[in-house]
Z-matrix of the N, CA and C atoms (Angstrom, degrees):
N
C 1 1.440
C 2 1.523 1 111.00
N 3 1.339 2 117.41 1 -39.41
C 4 1.459 3 120.58 2 -179.21
C 5 1.526 4 111.01 3 -66.10
N 6 1.313 5 116.89 4 -30.24
C 7 1.455 6 120.01 5 -179.82
C 8 1.517 7 112.45 6 -70.22
N 9 1.307 8 117.07 7 -22.47
C 10 1.460 9 120.81 8 179.78
C 11 1.525 10 111.45 9 -69.84
N 12 1.336 11 117.40 10 -23.92
C 13 1.459 12 121.43 11 -177.96
C 14 1.518 13 113.44 12 -96.35
N 15 1.326 14 117.74 13 -7.78
C 16 1.465 15 119.28 14 179.01
C 17 1.519 16 109.59 15 -79.56
N 18 1.324 17 115.09 16 145.17
C 19 1.456 18 120.40 17 179.33
C 20 1.518 19 109.79 18 -93.76
N 21 1.282 20 116.15 19 131.30
C 22 1.459 21 121.46 20 176.48
C 23 1.518 22 107.40 21 -108.27
N 24 1.322 23 115.82 22 116.15
C 25 1.449 24 121.42 23 -177.21
C 26 1.526 25 110.05 24 -106.94
N 27 1.319 26 114.64 25 153.92
C 28 1.452 27 119.68 26 175.63
C 29 1.515 28 112.25 27 -81.61
N 30 1.313 29 117.32 28 -6.49
C 31 1.454 30 121.41 29 -177.09
C 32 1.528 31 109.80 30 -125.18
N 33 1.310 32 115.92 31 165.83
C 34 1.461 33 122.41 32 -175.91
C 35 1.522 34 110.61 33 -87.72
N 36 1.310 35 118.16 34 124.10
C 37 1.462 36 122.74 35 176.04
C 38 1.523 37 108.63 36 -100.06
N 39 1.313 38 116.53 37 129.57
C 40 1.460 39 120.87 38 -179.34
C 41 1.524 40 109.98 39 -103.84
N 42 1.311 41 115.16 40 161.03
C 43 1.462 42 121.01 41 176.92
C 44 1.529 43 109.51 42 -71.83
N 45 1.331 44 116.95 43 154.66
C 46 1.473 45 118.84 44 176.59
C 47 1.527 46 111.12 45 -59.11
N 48 1.325 47 115.78 46 143.07
C 49 1.454 48 121.48 47 -175.35
C 50 1.524 49 110.82 48 -111.69
N 51 1.345 50 117.90 49 140.11
C 52 1.462 51 120.19 50 176.43
C 53 1.522 52 112.77 51 -81.83
N 54 1.337 53 117.63 52 -9.75
C 55 1.464 54 120.54 53 -171.54
C 56 1.525 55 114.76 54 -64.59
N 57 1.323 56 121.41 55 -37.18
C 58 1.469 57 118.36 56 177.41
C 59 1.528 58 113.27 57 -60.93
N 60 1.315 59 116.67 58 -39.35
C 61 1.473 60 120.20 59 179.86
C 62 1.522 61 110.17 60 -69.18
N 63 1.324 62 116.84 61 -46.42
C 64 1.461 63 120.79 62 179.82
C 65 1.528 64 110.39 63 -62.73
N 66 1.328 65 116.68 64 -41.99
C 67 1.455 66 120.50 65 179.97
C 68 1.516 67 112.99 66 -65.55
N 69 1.331 68 116.95 67 -40.04
C 70 1.466 69 119.02 68 -179.58
C 71 1.527 70 111.58 69 -70.27
N 72 1.309 71 117.85 70 -37.57
C 73 1.462 72 120.58 71 176.29
C 74 1.529 73 110.02 72 -65.30
N 75 1.319 74 116.81 73 -42.66
C 76 1.467 75 120.71 74 178.62
C 77 1.521 76 111.50 75 -64.26
N 78 1.336 77 116.92 76 -40.22
C 79 1.463 78 120.10 77 178.63
C 80 1.524 79 110.71 78 -65.98
N 81 1.321 80 117.51 79 -36.95
C 82 1.468 81 120.86 80 177.33
C 83 1.527 82 110.40 81 -64.65
N 84 1.335 83 116.94 82 -44.95
C 85 1.465 84 120.88 83 178.60
C 86 1.526 85 110.17 84 -62.38
N 87 1.321 86 116.49 85 -41.01
C 88 1.455 87 120.51 86 178.76
C 89 1.527 88 110.83 87 -63.88
N 90 1.338 89 117.47 88 -41.48
C 91 1.467 90 120.82 89 179.40
C 92 1.524 91 111.50 90 -66.14
N 93 1.327 92 117.26 91 -41.81
C 94 1.467 93 120.51 92 177.78
C 95 1.526 94 110.29 93 -62.18
N 96 1.322 95 116.88 94 -42.88
C 97 1.459 96 120.42 95 177.67
C 98 1.518 97 112.51 96 -64.66
N 99 1.351 98 117.10 97 -40.80
C 100 1.467 99 120.31 98 179.95
C 101 1.524 100 111.25 99 -66.46
N 102 1.322 101 117.12 100 -42.89
C 103 1.465 102 120.69 101 179.21
C 104 1.522 103 110.59 102 -65.05
N 105 1.328 104 115.62 103 -44.52
C 106 1.460 105 119.50 104 177.88
C 107 1.511 106 112.98 105 -62.65
N 108 1.324 107 116.90 106 -36.13
C 109 1.459 108 121.85 107 -179.84
C 110 1.529 109 110.59 108 -71.17
N 111 1.337 110 117.19 109 -43.72
C 112 1.471 111 120.19 110 -178.87
C 113 1.524 112 112.81 111 -67.35
N 114 1.335 113 115.57 112 -34.19
C 115 1.466 114 119.48 113 -179.60
C 116 1.529 115 112.77 114 -95.22
N 117 1.335 116 116.15 115 2.54
C 118 1.473 117 122.15 116 -179.59
C 119 1.529 118 111.27 117 50.83
N 120 1.336 119 114.92 118 49.05
C 121 1.463 120 121.22 119 -176.34
C 122 1.533 121 112.05 120 -77.95
N 123 1.325 122 116.84 121 -36.12
C 124 1.465 123 120.99 122 179.66
C 125 1.521 124 108.60 123 -153.69
N 126 1.314 125 115.90 124 157.94
C 127 1.469 126 121.43 125 -173.04
C 128 1.528 127 113.50 126 -71.27
N 129 1.310 128 117.73 127 -25.68
C 130 1.463 129 120.41 128 -176.71
C 131 1.513 130 114.00 129 -88.54
N 132 1.324 131 118.00 130 8.86
C 133 1.464 132 121.07 131 -176.61
C 134 1.533 133 112.94 132 -60.14
N 135 1.335 134 120.72 133 -42.19
C 136 1.473 135 118.87 134 177.97
C 137 1.528 136 112.72 135 -61.96
N 138 1.317 137 116.69 136 -33.49
C 139 1.468 138 120.29 137 178.17
C 140 1.524 139 110.13 138 -68.36
N 141 1.329 140 116.90 139 -43.11
C 142 1.463 141 121.12 140 178.61
C 143 1.524 142 109.78 141 -63.00
N 144 1.333 143 116.32 142 -43.51
C 145 1.466 144 120.38 143 176.79
C 146 1.529 145 110.57 144 -59.57
N 147 1.319 146 117.55 145 -44.21
C 148 1.469 147 121.53 146 179.30
C 149 1.519 148 112.50 147 -62.61
N 150 1.319 149 117.19 148 -39.30
C 151 1.467 150 120.88 149 177.19
C 152 1.529 151 109.80 150 -63.67
N 153 1.322 152 116.59 151 -41.42
C 154 1.459 153 120.37 152 177.01
C 155 1.515 154 112.73 153 -63.09
N 156 1.331 155 116.64 154 -41.53
C 157 1.467 156 120.76 155 178.49
C 158 1.528 157 110.20 156 -63.78
N 159 1.317 158 117.01 157 -42.68
C 160 1.468 159 120.08 158 177.57
C 161 1.521 160 111.36 159 -62.50
N 162 1.334 161 116.81 160 -39.62
C 163 1.463 162 120.52 161 177.86
C 164 1.515 163 112.21 162 -64.60
N 165 1.328 164 117.26 163 -41.46
C 166 1.468 165 120.73 164 177.86
C 167 1.527 166 110.16 165 -66.14
N 168 1.318 167 117.19 166 -42.07
C 169 1.469 168 120.53 167 178.06
C 170 1.532 169 110.70 168 -63.18
N 171 1.331 170 117.19 169 -41.89
C 172 1.465 171 121.54 170 177.55
C 173 1.525 172 110.45 171 -62.14
N 174 1.328 173 116.75 172 -40.24
C 175 1.460 174 121.02 173 178.13
C 176 1.527 175 110.93 174 -63.10
N 177 1.325 176 116.07 175 -45.41
C 178 1.463 177 119.57 176 -179.76
C 179 1.525 178 111.51 177 -61.92
N 180 1.316 179 116.78 178 -44.56
C 181 1.463 180 120.68 179 -179.58
C 182 1.525 181 110.93 180 -65.20
N 183 1.331 182 116.59 181 -47.14
C 184 1.460 183 120.33 182 -178.40
C 185 1.516 184 113.08 183 -65.99
N 186 1.329 185 116.61 184 -40.89
C 187 1.455 186 120.52 185 -178.67
C 188 1.524 187 111.02 186 -66.92
N 189 1.328 188 116.43 187 -45.77
C 190 1.463 189 118.66 188 178.54
C 191 1.524 190 111.79 189 -66.89
N 192 1.328 191 118.48 190 -31.57
C 193 1.464 192 120.94 191 174.90
C 194 1.523 193 109.76 192 -61.51
N 195 1.339 194 116.76 193 -43.53
C 196 1.459 195 120.58 194 178.95
C 197 1.527 196 111.54 195 -66.14
N 198 1.322 197 117.27 196 -38.93
C 199 1.469 198 120.41 197 178.75
C 200 1.529 199 110.06 198 -64.17
N 201 1.308 200 117.60 199 -43.15
C 202 1.459 201 121.15 200 179.87
C 203 1.524 202 110.47 201 -65.38
N 204 1.336 203 117.34 202 -39.23
C 205 1.467 204 120.60 203 -179.83
C 206 1.531 205 112.78 204 -68.94
N 207 1.321 206 117.08 205 -25.20
C 208 1.465 207 119.46 206 178.15
C 209 1.511 208 109.81 207 -69.76
């Protein structure tokens, strides 16, 4: 009876991924740091930019790891 309610698809459905959210937040932080650095708005702008770059790099590595594992 339980099998009658399951959906059988011709394509592969994946679980929801956290990477789009993490990547967009990291890209926003990177953009804020880059804008602050170019306009010399505050002294910590290069650090903020670096944190954003690390977040984007982490997103790329993690996302591609998940794609390869699928």
